[in-house]
C-alpha positions in Angstrom: 0.0 0.0 0.0 1.5 3.4 -1.0 2.1 6.3 1.3 -0.7 8.3 -0.4 -3.3 5.5 0.3 -2.1 5.3 3.9 -2.5 9.0 4.4 -6.0 8.9 2.9 -7.1 6.1 5.2 -5.7 7.9 8.2 -7.4 11.1 7.1 -10.8 9.2 6.7 -10.4 7.6 10.1 -9.7 10.9 11.8 -12.7 12.4 10.1 -14.9 9.6 11.2 -13.7 10.0 14.8 -14.3 13.7 14.7 -17.8 13.3 13.2 -18.7 10.7 15.9 -17.5 13.1 18.6 -19.4 16.0 17.1 -22.7 14.0 16.9 -22.3 12.9 20.5 -21.5 16.5 21.7 -24.5 17.8 19.7 -26.8 15.3 21.4 -25.4 16.2 24.8 -25.9 19.8 24.1 -29.6 19.2 23.1 -30.1 17.3 26.4 -28.5 20.1 28.4 -30.7 22.7 26.7 -33.8 20.7 27.6 -32.7 20.4 31.2 -31.8 24.1 31.3 -35.0 25.2 29.7 -37.0 23.3 32.4 -35.2 25.0 35.2 -35.6 28.5 33.7 -39.4 28.4 33.3 -41.3 30.7 35.6 -44.9 30.7 36.7 -46.9 33.4 34.9 -48.0 36.4 36.9 -51.5 37.7 37.3 -51.2 39.7 34.1 -50.2 36.6 32.1 -46.5 37.7 31.8 -43.6 35.9 33.4 -42.6 37.1 36.9 -39.3 38.9 36.8 -37.9 37.5 40.1 -35.2 39.4 42.0 -31.7 39.7 40.8 -30.2 37.6 43.6 -32.4 34.7 42.8 -31.4 34.8 39.2 -27.8 34.9 40.0 -28.3 31.9 42.4 -29.9 29.9 39.7 -27.1 30.7 37.3 -24.6 29.6 39.9 -26.5 26.4 40.6 -26.6 25.6 36.8 -22.9 26.3 36.5 -22.1 24.1 39.5 -24.4 21.3 38.4 -22.8 21.1 35.0 -19.6 19.8 36.6 -21.5 17.1 38.4 -22.2 15.1 35.2 -19.2 14.0 33.1 -19.4 12.6 29.6 -16.4 10.6 28.4 -15.7 9.0 25.0 -13.6 5.9 25.4 -12.1 4.8 22.0 -9.8 2.1 21.0 -6.3 3.2 20.0 -4.8 0.4 17.9 -1.4 2.0 18.0 -1.1 1.5 21.8 -3.5 -1.5 22.0 -5.6 0.1 24.7 -8.6 2.4 25.2 -8.1 6.2 25.5 -10.6 8.4 27.4 -11.6 11.9 26.1 -13.8 14.3 27.9 -16.7 15.4 25.7 -18.8 18.6 25.6 -16.5 21.2 27.1 -19.1 23.9 26.8 -21.4 22.1 29.3 -19.2 19.6 31.1 -16.0 20.6 32.8 -13.7 18.4 34.8 -14.2 18.6 38.5 -12.8 16.7 41.5 -14.2 13.2 41.8 -16.0 14.0 45.1 -18.2 16.6 43.3 -19.2 14.3 40.4 -22.6 12.7 40.6 -22.0 10.3 37.7 -19.9 9.7 34.7 -21.3 8.7 31.4 -18.9 6.8 29.2 -19.3 5.8 25.5 -17.0 3.0 24.5 -16.4 2.2 20.9 -13.8 1.2 18.3 -13.2 3.8 15.6 -12.8 1.1 13.0 -16.2 -0.5 13.7 -18.1 2.6 14.8 -21.5 1.9 16.4 -21.2 -1.8 15.8 -20.1 -3.2 19.1 -20.2 0.1 20.9 -21.8 0.4 24.3 -22.2 2.8 27.2 -21.3 2.8 30.8 -22.3 4.7 33.9 -20.1 5.3 37.0 -22.4 6.6 39.7 -20.1 8.3 42.2 -22.2 10.8 44.2 -22.9 9.6 47.7 -26.4 11.1 47.7 -27.3 9.6 44.4 -25.9 6.2 45.4 -27.9 6.2 48.6 -31.1 7.2 46.8 -30.7 4.4 44.3 -29.9 1.9 47.0 -33.0 2.9 49.0 -35.3 2.6 45.9 -33.8 -0.5 44.2 -32.5 -2.2 47.3 -31.0 -5.2 45.6 -30.2 -6.1 42.1 -28.1 -9.0 40.7 -24.6 -7.9 39.8 -24.9 -4.4 41.3 -23.3 -3.5 44.6 -25.0 -0.3 45.9 -22.6 -0.2 48.9 -19.5 0.4 46.9 -17.9 3.8 46.4 -18.6 3.7 42.7 -21.6 1.9 41.1 -20.7 0.8 37.5 -23.4 -0.4 35.2 -23.4 -0.7 31.4 -26.1 -0.7 28.7 -28.8 -1.5 28.6 -28.7 -0.4 32.3 -31.2 -3.1 33.5 -31.1 -2.1 37.2 -32.5 1.3 36.2 -34.8 0.2 33.4 -36.4 -2.5 35.6 -37.1 0.2 38.2 -37.9 3.0 35.8 -41.4 3.9 37.1 -40.3 3.7 40.7 -37.3 6.0 40.0 -39.5 8.5 38.1 -41.9 8.6 40.9 -39.0 9.3 43.3 -37.8 12.1 41.1 -41.0 14.0 41.8 -40.4 14.0 45.6 -38.3 16.9 47.0 -37.2 18.2 43.6 -34.9 20.9 45.1 -32.7 18.3 46.8 -29.4 17.8 45.1 -29.7 14.0 44.9 -33.1 14.4 43.2 -31.6 16.7 40.6 -28.9 14.2 40.1 -31.5 11.4 39.6 -33.4 13.5 37.1 -30.2 14.2 35.1 -29.3 10.5 35.3 -32.7 9.3 34.0 -32.6 11.9 31.2 -29.2 10.8 30.2 -30.2 7.1 30.1 -33.1 7.9 27.8 -30.7 9.4 25.2 -28.5 6.3 25.2 -28.3 5.0 21.6 -29.2 1.4 22.6 -32.4 2.5 24.4 -33.7 5.3 22.1 -36.0 2.9 20.2 -37.2 1.3 23.5 -38.3 4.7 25.0 -40.0 5.7 21.7 -42.5 2.9 22.0 -42.3 2.1 25.8 -45.5 3.8 26.8 -47.6 2.5 23.9 -46.3 -1.1 24.1 -47.0 -1.2 27.9 -50.5 0.1 27.3 -51.1 -2.6 24.6 -49.3 -5.3 26.7 -47.0 -6.2 23.8 -43.3 -6.4 23.5 -40.6 -6.9 20.9 -37.9 -9.5 20.9 -35.2 -7.0 21.6 -37.0 -5.4 24.5 -38.7 -8.4 26.1 -36.1 -8.4 28.8 -37.6 -5.2 30.2 -40.7 -7.2 31.2 -38.7 -9.7 33.3 -37.1 -8.0 36.2 -35.3 -10.2 38.8 -37.7 -11.3 41.4 -40.7 -11.3 39.0 -43.2 -14.1 39.3 -43.6 -15.7 35.9 -46.0 -18.4 34.6 -44.6 -21.3 32.6 -45.8 -24.7 31.3 -42.8 -27.0 31.6 -44.5 -30.1 33.0 -47.5 -31.7 31.2 -48.6 -28.2 30.1 -49.4 -27.4 33.7 -49.3 -23.8 34.8 -46.4 -23.3 37.2 -45.1 -20.2 38.9 -41.3 -19.5 38.9 -39.3 -16.5 40.1 -36.9 -14.8 37.8 -33.2 -14.9 38.9 -31.4 -13.6 35.8 -33.3 -11.6 33.2 -32.9 -12.4 29.5 -30.8 -9.3 28.9 -29.0 -8.9 25.6 -25.6 -7.7 26.7 -24.1 -7.4 23.2 -25.0 -4.4 21.1 -25.1 -6.2 17.8 -28.7 -7.4 18.2 -27.9 -10.6 16.4 -29.3 -13.0 19.0 -31.2 -16.0 17.8 -32.8 -16.5 21.2 -32.7 -15.0 24.7 -32.4 -17.1 27.8 -33.7 -16.4 31.2 -32.9 -18.2 34.5 -35.8 -18.7 36.8 -36.0 -20.8 40.0 -38.5 -22.8 42.0 -38.3 -24.7 45.3 -37.5 -28.4 45.2 -36.3 -31.2 47.4 -33.3 -33.4 47.1 -34.4 -35.9 49.7 -32.5 -34.2 52.5 -33.2 -30.5 52.3 -35.3 -27.8 50.6 -33.5 -26.3 47.6 -33.8 -23.4 45.2 -33.5 -25.0 41.7 -32.8 -22.9 38.6 -34.0 -23.6 35.1 -33.1 -22.1 31.8 -36.1 -20.7 29.9 -35.5 -19.7 26.3 -37.2 -17.2 24.0 -36.9 -17.8 20.3 -36.5 -14.7 18.1 -39.7 -13.3 16.5 -40.5 -10.3 14.3 -42.4 -7.2 15.2 -44.4 -7.1 18.4 -46.1 -10.0 20.2 -48.6 -10.0 23.1 -46.8 -10.6 26.3 -49.2 -13.5 27.1 -48.2 -15.2 23.8 -44.7 -15.6 25.0 -43.8 -19.1 26.2 -43.3 -17.6 29.7 -44.8 -14.3 31.0 -45.2 -12.3 34.2 -48.0 -13.4 36.6 -49.5 -9.9 36.5 -50.4 -10.5 32.8 -52.1 -13.8 33.5 -55.6 -12.3 33.7 -57.9 -10.3 35.9 -57.6 -10.3 39.7 -59.9 -13.3 40.1 -58.0 -15.4 37.6 -54.7 -14.7 39.2 -56.1 -15.5 42.6 -57.4 -18.8 41.3 -53.9 -19.7 40.0 -52.3 -18.8 43.3 -54.8 -21.0 45.2 -54.1 -24.0 42.9 -50.3 -23.4 43.2 -50.6 -23.3 47.0 -52.7 -26.5 47.1 -50.1 -28.2 44.9 -47.3 -27.0 47.2 -49.2 -28.5 50.1 -49.4 -31.9 48.4 -45.7 -31.7 47.5 -44.6 -30.9 51.1 -46.8 -33.8 52.4 -45.4 -36.3 49.9 -41.7 -35.3 50.3 -40.4 -33.0 53.1 -43.0 -34.0 55.7 -43.4 -37.6 54.6 -42.1 -40.3 56.9 -39.6 -42.7 55.3 -41.0 -46.1 54.7 -44.4 -47.4 53.5 -45.8 -43.9 54.0 -43.9 -42.9 50.8 -46.3 -45.1 48.8 -49.1 -43.4 47.0 -51.8 -44.4 44.5 -51.3 -43.0 41.0 -53.4 -42.9 37.9 -52.2 -40.6 35.0 -49.4 -39.7 32.7 -45.8 -39.5 34.0 -42.4 -38.7 32.5 -40.2 -41.9 32.6 -36.8 -42.6 31.2 -35.5 -45.9 32.7 -37.3 -49.2 32.9 -35.0 -50.6 35.6 -35.0 -50.3 39.3 -31.3 -50.3 39.5 -29.1 -48.0 37.5 -26.7 -49.6 35.0 -23.9 -47.5 36.5 -21.4 -49.3 38.7 -20.4 -46.0 40.4 -23.9 -45.2 41.8 -23.6 -44.3 45.4 -25.2 -46.6 47.9 -28.0 -45.5 50.2 -26.5 -45.3 53.7 -29.0 -44.5 56.4 -26.2 -44.1 58.9 -24.4 -41.4 57.1 -25.5 -37.9 56.7 -23.2 -37.4 53.7 -23.8 -39.0 50.4 -21.2 -38.9 47.6 -23.0 -38.4 44.3 -21.8 -39.6 41.0 -20.2 -37.0 38.7 -20.6 -39.2 35.6 -22.6 -38.1 32.7 -24.6 -41.3 32.7 -27.8 -39.4 33.5 -27.8 -38.6 29.8 -27.5 -42.3 29.0 -31.0 -42.5 27.8 -33.0 -40.4 25.4 -35.4 -37.7 26.4 -38.0 -38.9 28.9 -41.2 -40.3 27.5 -44.7 -39.8 28.7 -46.2 -43.1 29.9 -49.6 -43.8 31.5 -49.0 -45.2 35.0 -51.7 -47.0 37.0 -50.9 -48.4 40.4 -48.6 -47.6 43.3 -45.6 -45.2 43.2 -43.0 -44.5 45.8 -42.2 -40.8 46.2 -38.5 -40.7 47.0 -36.4 -37.8 45.6 -33.3 -39.0 47.4 -33.4 -42.5 45.8 -34.3 -41.0 42.4 -31.2 -38.8 42.5 -28.9 -41.6 43.5 -30.3 -44.4 41.3 -31.5 -42.5 38.3 -29.7 -39.1 37.8 -27.9 -36.6 40.0 -30.2 -33.8 38.8 -33.8 -32.8 39.5 -35.6 -32.8 36.1 -38.9 -31.0 35.4 -40.5 -32.5 32.4 -37.9 -32.5 29.6 -35.9 -29.7 31.3 -32.9 -30.4 33.5 -31.9 -27.8 36.0 -28.3 -26.6 36.7 -26.1 -29.1 38.4 -26.8 -29.6 42.1 -23.4 -28.3 43.0 -24.4 -24.9 41.7 -27.8 -24.7 43.4 -26.3 -23.5 46.7 -25.3 -20.3 44.9 -28.9 -19.3 44.9 -29.1 -19.4 48.7 -27.7 -15.9 48.8 -29.8 -14.8 51.7 -29.0 -17.5 54.1 -31.1 -16.1 56.9 -34.2 -15.9 54.7 -33.6 -19.3 53.2 -33.2 -21.0 56.6 -36.2 -19.2 58.0 -38.5 -20.5 55.2 -37.0 -24.0 55.3 -37.7 -24.1 59.1 -41.3 -22.9 58.5 -41.8 -25.7 56.0 -40.4 -28.3 58.4 -42.7 -27.2 61.3 -45.8 -25.7 59.7 -49.1 -27.2 60.7 -50.2 -28.7 57.4 -53.8 -29.1 58.6 -54.1 -25.4 58.9 -53.1 -24.8 55.2 -50.3 -22.5 53.9 -49.7 -18.8 54.5 -51.5 -17.0 51.7 -49.3 -13.9 52.2 -46.0 -15.8 51.5 -45.3 -16.0 47.8 -42.7 -18.8 48.5 -45.5 -21.3 48.6 -46.5 -20.4 45.0 -43.2 -21.6 43.5 -43.2 -25.3 44.3 -43.0 -27.9 41.4 -46.1 -29.7 40.2 -44.5 -33.2 40.4 -42.7 -35.6 42.7 -39.9 -38.0 41.7 -40.0 -41.6 42.5 -40.5 -45.2 41.3 -43.6 -46.9 39.9 -43.8 -50.4 41.3 -46.0 -52.1 38.7 -44.4 -50.6 35.6 -40.9 -50.8 37.2 -39.8 -47.3 36.1 -38.3 -44.3 37.7 -40.3 -41.2 36.8 -41.7 -37.7 37.4 -45.3 -38.0 38.7 -48.0 -35.3 38.4 -49.1 -34.2 41.8 -52.7 -33.8 40.5 -52.8 -37.6 39.9 -51.3 -38.6 43.3 -53.7 -40.0 45.9 -53.1 -41.3 49.4 -52.3 -45.0 49.6 -55.0 -47.5 50.3 -55.5 -48.9 53.8 -54.9 -52.5 54.5 -57.0 -54.7 52.3 -56.9 -58.3 53.6 -60.0 -59.4 51.6 -58.1 -60.6 48.5 -55.6 -62.6 50.6 -58.4 -64.1 52.6 -61.0 -64.7 49.9 -59.5 -64.5 46.4 -56.2 -66.3 46.9 -56.5 -70.0 46.2 -54.2 -71.4 48.9 -54.6 -73.9 51.7 -56.0 -72.2 54.8 -53.2 -73.5 57.0 -50.6 -71.7 54.8 -52.6 -68.5 54.9 -52.7 -68.6 58.7 -49.0 -69.2 59.0 -48.2 -66.4 56.5 -50.3 -63.9 58.3 -48.7 -64.9 61.6 -45.2 -64.6 60.3 -45.8 -61.2 58.6 -47.5 -59.8 61.7 -44.7 -61.0 63.9 -42.2 -59.4 61.6 -44.0 -56.1 61.7 -44.1 -56.1 65.5 -40.4 -56.8 65.6 -39.6 -54.1 63.2 -41.4 -51.6 65.4 -39.8 -53.1 68.5 -43.2 -53.9 70.0 -42.5 -57.6 69.9 -39.9 -60.0 71.1 -38.3 -62.4 68.6 -35.7 -65.2 68.8 -32.3 -63.5 68.5 -29.4 -64.9 66.5 -26.1 -65.5 68.3 -24.6 -62.7 66.1 -26.3 -59.4 66.6 -28.5 -58.1 63.7 -28.5 -61.4 61.8 -31.6 -63.2 60.8 -34.1 -60.3 61.3 -35.7 -60.7 57.9 -38.5 -62.9 56.8 -37.8 -65.2 53.8 -40.6 -67.1 52.0 -40.1 -69.5 49.2 -43.0 -70.2 46.8 -42.4 -73.0 44.3 -44.6 -74.8 41.8 -45.8 -74.8 38.2 -46.6 -71.5 36.4 -50.0 -69.8 36.9 -51.0 -71.3 40.2 -50.8 -68.2 42.4 -47.2 -67.6 43.5 -47.0 -64.0 42.3 -50.6 -63.4 43.4 -49.7 -64.5 46.9 -47.0 -61.8 47.1 -49.4 -59.2 45.7 -52.2 -60.0 48.1 -49.7 -60.0 51.1 -48.7 -56.5 50.1 -52.3 -55.4 49.9 -53.1 -57.0 53.2 -50.2 -55.2 54.9 -50.5 -51.9 52.9 -46.9 -52.2 51.9 -45.3 -51.6 48.5 -44.4 -54.6 46.5 -41.1 -54.3 44.6 -40.6 -57.0 41.9 -37.2 -57.7 40.4 -36.0 -60.3 38.0 -32.7 -62.1 37.8 -31.9 -60.1 34.7 -32.0 -56.9 36.7 -29.8 -58.3 39.4 -27.3 -59.8 37.0 -25.5 -63.1 36.6 -22.0 -61.7 37.3 -21.3 -62.5 41.0 -19.6 -59.1 41.8 -22.3 -57.1 40.1 -25.1 -59.3 41.5 -23.8 -58.7 45.1 -23.7 -54.9 44.6 -27.2 -55.0 43.1 -28.7 -57.2 45.8 -27.3 -54.9 48.5 -28.9 -51.9 46.7 -32.2 -53.8 46.4 -32.2 -54.8 50.0 -31.4 -51.2 51.1 -34.2 -49.8 48.9 -36.7 -52.5 50.1 -35.8 -51.8 53.7 -36.0 -48.0 53.2 -39.5 -48.3 51.7 -40.6 -51.1 54.1 -41.4 -53.0 51.0 -42.1 -56.6 50.3 -39.3 -57.7 47.8 -40.3 -60.3 45.3 -37.4 -62.0 43.4 -39.2 -63.7 40.5 -37.7 -66.9 39.0 -34.9 -66.9 41.5 -33.6 -70.4 40.3 -29.9 -69.4 39.8 -29.7 -68.2 43.4 -31.1 -71.4 44.8 -29.4 -74.2 43.0 -27.2 -76.7 44.8 -23.5 -75.8 44.7 -21.1 -78.5 43.7 -18.1 -79.5 41.7 -20.2 -80.1 38.6 -21.7 -76.6 38.7 -19.9 -73.6 37.2 -17.9 -71.3 39.5 -20.1 -68.4 38.5 -23.3 -70.3 39.5 -21.8 -71.3 42.8 -20.8 -67.7 43.4 -24.3 -66.5 42.9 -25.7 -68.8 45.5 -23.0 -67.6 48.0 -23.8 -64.0 47.2 -27.5 -64.5 48.1 -26.5 -66.3 51.3 -24.3 -63.4 52.4 -26.7 -60.6 51.8 -29.7 -62.5 53.0 -28.1 -62.9 56.5 -28.5 -59.2 57.4 -31.6 -58.3 55.4 -34.3 -56.9 57.8 -37.3 -56.9 55.4 -39.7 -59.4 53.8 -38.4 -61.2 50.8 -40.3 -63.7 48.7 -38.5 -66.0 46.3 -40.4 -67.8 43.5 -39.2 -70.6 41.3 -40.5 -73.3 39.0 -37.4 -75.4 39.8 -37.0 -76.8 43.3 -35.3 -80.1 42.6 -31.8 -78.9 43.3 -32.1 -76.2 46.0 -28.9 -75.7 48.0 -29.1 -76.9 51.6 -27.7 -73.6 53.0 -30.5 -71.7 51.3 -33.0 -74.1 52.9 -31.8 -73.2 56.3 -32.5 -69.5 55.8 -36.0 -69.9 54.6 -38.8 -69.4 57.2 -41.6 -70.9 55.1 -41.6 -72.8 51.8 -44.9 -73.4 50.1 -45.5 -75.9 47.3 -48.2 -74.9 44.8 -50.0 -77.8 43.1 -52.1 -77.7 39.9 -55.5 -76.1 40.6 -58.2 -78.3 42.0 -61.7 -78.3 40.4 -63.1 -75.9 43.0 -60.1 -73.6 42.6 -60.6 -73.4 38.9 -64.3 -72.6 39.3 -63.5 -69.9 41.9 -60.9 -68.3 39.6 -63.3 -68.3 36.6 -65.9 -66.6 38.8 -63.3 -64.1 40.1 -62.5 -62.8 36.6 -66.1 -62.9 35.3 -67.2 -60.9 38.3 -64.8 -58.1 37.2 -66.8 -57.6 33.9 -69.7 -55.3 33.6 -73.1 -57.2 33.6 -73.9 -55.5 30.2 -70.8 -57.2 28.6 -72.2 -60.7 29.2 -75.3 -62.4 27.7 -76.9 -65.1 29.9 -74.4 -65.3 32.7 -76.3 -68.3 34.0 -75.4 -70.3 30.9 -71.7 -69.4 31.4 -71.8 -70.4 35.0 -73.4 -73.8 34.1 -70.7 -74.4 31.5 -67.9 -73.7 33.9 -69.6 -75.8 36.6 -69.9 -78.8 34.3 -67.0 -78.6 31.9 -64.6 -75.8 33.1 -62.2 -78.2 34.9 -61.9 -80.5 31.8 -59.6 -78.0 30.1 -57.0 -78.2 32.9 -56.2 -74.5 32.9 -54.0 -72.6 35.4 -55.0 -69.2 36.9 -53.1 -67.2 34.3 -54.6 -69.1 31.4 -58.1 -68.7 32.9 -57.6 -64.9 32.9 -56.4 -65.0 29.3 -59.3 -67.1 28.2 -61.9 -64.7 29.7 -60.1 -61.7 28.1 -60.0 -63.5 24.7 -63.6 -64.5 24.8 -64.7 -60.9 25.5 -62.5 -59.6 22.7 -64.1 -62.2 20.3 -67.6 -61.1 21.2 -66.8 -57.5 20.7 -65.2 -58.2 17.3 -68.4 -59.9 16.1 -70.3 -56.7 16.8 -68.2 -54.8 14.3 -68.1 -57.6 11.6 -71.0 -57.7 9.1 -72.8 -61.0 8.5 -74.3 -62.5 5.3 -77.6 -60.5 5.7 -75.8 -57.2 6.2 -76.3 -57.3 10.0 -73.5 -57.7 12.5 -72.7 -61.2 13.7 -73.3 -60.4 17.3 -74.3 -57.7 19.8 -70.8 -57.5 21.4 -71.8 -59.5 24.5 -69.9 -62.6 25.6 -71.8 -65.9 25.7 -70.8 -69.3 26.9 -70.1 -70.2 23.2 -67.3 -67.6 23.0 -65.8 -69.0 26.3 -66.1 -72.6 25.1 -64.4 -71.8 21.8 -61.4 -70.2 23.4 -61.1 -72.9 26.0 -61.0 -75.6 23.3 -58.3 -73.7 21.4 -56.2 -73.4 24.5 -56.6 -77.1 25.3 -55.6 -78.0 21.7 -52.4 -76.0 22.0 -51.6 -77.6 25.4 -52.1 -81.0 23.9 -49.5 -80.3 21.2 -47.0 -79.5 23.9 -48.1 -82.0 26.5 -45.1 -84.3 26.3 -42.6 -81.4 26.4 -44.4 -79.8 29.4 -44.5 -83.1 31.3 -40.8 -83.6 30.8 -39.9 -80.1 31.9 -41.9 -80.4 35.0 -40.3 -83.7 35.8 -36.9 -82.2 35.5 -37.7 -79.1 37.5 -40.1 -80.2 40.3 -39.9 -82.5 43.2 -42.8 -84.9 42.7 -44.9 -86.0 45.6 -44.4 -89.7 46.6 
């Protein structure tokens, strides 16, 4: 590049800088003229002319104007590429003169790079005057990132601390207008209004607020820190959050594709109440949009006063249910609730696949949580319909599912960062103490907004579907009371076994509550559990026995398979220990289904891994305190050491004639009378021929379901004459047809079934 071109570029750059300074000085001069004009106006006299005022007063005003001009400094800070640093220049010498720092109320600084001009430029304010600082502190009180107690308060565009309190500060500017700090405030607000980044905002501010609309670039002005906002993050349910960080666009380029806002709600990690923060995003949009059309918006825009009151009441009711199900819920069977509705689930396994999952330790106050990223091991949570019992347990969810507290499909910041939100320790501890000790029967304090910002879900485990999930509080109901009827009346089991099972379970419950005296082992804490072994062919009531025991005792039933426990000895031992701790924690009945590999006789002909699995069960079983039920179809080779640890073993035979009839009746009674045609004919068929088909309980259930499905299908299938083949009601013909098809299938496999049972079962002599 030649010297002439270099000189031309330098000349153009200098001209650009000078033009920028002139424009800024011109704008400052216009502002000063406006301010000066406002101070020079007089009230008209009786004759309609301006009152002259005395000479001393005029001189005093001129002196005050001259003095005040030095209180507000304007500085242009530009980038000097030759030195690689910014250089400050005082702007507007006609109106702003350099004074001692102690006399300066504030300094306005415009920062830019001459090469890029307005692109990337921004403004700063240094608020130095003690009176002005104290005034702002008393009006704004607290604002994230701003320390009102420092000697100089520095904020940069778009000056959110001032914009979010704009109306309040303007109202304050009308009080005691002759005070110096008030004059400083008026000058400061006027200066902020002329900032290039905020000119467009102030042009439409009044009209947009009146119309309750916003633009993408100015939506941050609606969400001041501490604002209560309405969002729908969980099952489209309206939930209230509190803004922690506003969606402020700090860069001046305006090229954001989206804004993000951090808002928090209360939650519970199984040990203490927490403030949990979530990232809420706003995608870019054109023009203006109604504030209520934003994905999240302030509670004040939710509707009229009655509508807002209704949402607050619903939020408090939900908070009450959350506190009852978590913070104030006693550990154990009380954590079980009935549930019917959708839930977010992400893992169909009681135990996490991670080997580094921390173990539940009731004796330790500290729990080391995994730092692995395995919580992302599965895809986004899916919505599944859950019907049955759930166990609300945030602590177990965090330890066995993920180390975060999800809300729908959103994951909050890592737990290690949550404590940063506990900025006001005294306030946090006071509220946490109130929650711990509040009289829940009296309801929640309607004047405390903290009760509005609780989540609409609990975390836990669904026992029937065997999934960890997030459960909608609106679908949670108290657990059922003890229901012994099914155990006493519906379970097809010899009465002597029923009596003994009830006696053993009742004795175990008394021992667990220390109200009963049991036979103690020589070694302390050994042999305090109850172990039942149920063996026999499929479909004769082994699993049903466990289910009815759980219903009779109002305890949760946790079912696991060998596949979940694992066949590797070291992994199986860890998983069994976790299972036993969870079952003990929930006071649950633990059912290990098809537990053959843990029961087989150890010997030289068995593989080392098989022998190890039996040894693993024996070790962990010694110190288990709960109720465990083992079921198996193979009892021929049970290890003698396992036998010694079993309190009661029950052999299930093929169903008797009366038992088959009772089971048929049990399933038919569950159907609506309108679904059956001529129930008497069906009962006669079962009485005379039902036992001929040699069905087990599971097969009887399937036969009844299939017969009903066949009848309903006929109602939708046209016949030869154009009419449907049936009216959709089940008859004995439908039942007979399905029974015969089932029998035909069994006959085809009869020899194979007989051989399997001979190999697996110990036959009676």
